[in-house]
C-alpha positions as CSV (number, residue, x, y, z in Angstrom):
1,M,-8.2,32.7,20.5
2,T,-7.6,29.1,21.6
3,I,-10.0,26.3,22.0
4,I,-9.6,26.5,25.8
5,E,-10.4,30.2,25.9
6,D,-13.5,29.5,23.8
7,K,-14.7,26.8,26.1
8,L,-13.9,29.0,29.2
9,R,-16.1,31.7,27.7
10,E,-18.9,29.2,27.2
11,L,-18.6,28.0,30.8
12,E,-18.7,31.5,32.1
13,K,-22.1,32.0,30.4
14,I,-23.7,29.2,32.4
15,P,-25.9,30.6,35.2
16,F,-24.8,29.5,38.7
17,L,-27.0,30.0,41.7
18,G,-24.3,29.3,44.2
19,I,-26.8,27.9,46.7
20,R,-28.8,24.7,47.0
21,P,-32.5,25.5,46.7
22,Q,-34.6,24.8,49.8
23,D,-36.8,22.3,47.8
24,F,-33.8,20.4,46.3
25,E,-34.6,17.0,47.8
26,D,-38.3,17.4,47.1
27,F,-37.7,18.5,43.5
28,W,-35.6,15.4,42.7
29,R,-37.9,13.0,44.6
30,K,-41.0,14.2,42.6
31,N,-39.1,14.2,39.3
32,L,-37.7,10.7,39.8
33,Q,-41.1,9.4,40.6
34,K,-42.5,11.1,37.5
35,E,-39.8,9.5,35.3
36,K,-40.3,6.0,36.8
37,S,-44.0,6.2,36.0
38,V,-43.3,6.4,32.2
39,P,-42.2,3.3,30.4
40,P,-38.9,4.1,28.7
41,G,-40.0,2.8,25.3
42,L,-36.4,1.9,24.4
43,E,-35.9,1.7,20.6
44,L,-32.6,0.3,19.2
45,K,-31.8,0.8,15.5
46,K,-28.7,-1.1,14.4
47,I,-26.0,1.0,12.7
48,P,-23.5,-0.6,10.4
49,Y,-20.0,-0.2,11.8
50,P,-16.7,-1.5,10.3
51,L,-15.4,-3.3,13.5
52,S,-16.5,-6.9,13.6
53,K,-16.2,-7.3,17.4
54,V,-18.9,-4.9,18.3
55,E,-22.6,-4.1,17.6
56,V,-23.6,-0.5,17.4
57,F,-27.1,0.8,17.8
58,E,-28.7,4.3,17.9
59,A,-30.8,4.2,21.2
60,T,-33.9,6.4,21.8
61,V,-36.0,6.6,24.9
62,L,-38.9,8.9,25.6
63,A,-38.8,11.1,28.8
64,S,-41.9,11.9,30.8
65,D,-42.2,15.3,29.1
66,Q,-42.2,13.5,25.7
67,V,-38.7,14.6,24.8
68,K,-36.7,12.0,22.9
69,L,-33.3,11.3,24.4
70,Q,-30.9,9.7,22.0
71,G,-27.5,8.1,22.3
72,Y,-25.5,5.1,21.3
73,F,-25.7,1.5,22.6
74,I,-22.5,-0.4,21.9
75,R,-21.8,-3.9,23.0
76,P,-19.4,-6.7,22.3
77,K,-20.8,-8.9,19.5
78,S,-20.1,-12.2,21.3
79,A,-21.2,-11.2,24.9
80,R,-24.5,-11.0,26.7
81,N,-25.7,-10.1,30.2
82,L,-22.8,-7.6,30.9
83,P,-22.8,-4.6,33.2
84,G,-23.5,-1.4,31.4
85,L,-22.0,2.0,31.4
86,V,-23.9,5.2,30.8
87,R,-21.9,8.3,29.8
88,F,-23.6,11.7,29.9
89,H,-22.2,14.6,28.1
90,G,-21.8,18.0,29.7
91,Y,-23.9,21.1,29.6
92,S,-22.5,22.3,26.3
93,S,-21.5,19.1,24.6
94,N,-23.2,16.3,22.6
95,R,-23.3,12.5,22.6
96,G,-19.9,12.3,20.9
97,Q,-18.6,9.9,18.2
98,I,-19.0,6.2,18.2
99,S,-15.2,5.8,18.0
100,E,-14.8,7.7,21.4
101,L,-17.0,5.1,23.1
102,L,-15.6,1.8,21.8
103,L,-12.9,1.3,24.4
104,W,-15.3,-0.3,27.0
105,A,-17.1,-2.6,24.5
106,L,-13.9,-3.8,23.0
107,Q,-12.7,-4.9,26.4
108,G,-15.5,-7.5,26.4
């Protein structure tokens, strides 16, 4: 069995409704308001990394349901006040490796 076949089997297990629920807009409006009412409580913990041109941090924020969301915050060491990029993993993935995310930070 190949990796692609394995991933395809995983994807086929994901439930799909096939229709947009009637309360779709209302659901998202309520949930976005709920999230905005909770201070994110961003915590950054510096992670040693062997490249001298970037700083790497483990980032943690607390969602409104008290679930900790974790990822990486990577920035060029010499730059400040830059636009940011948020990359979300898919349904059956994870936050990935730091090395996979360096491209954007290394461009300055």
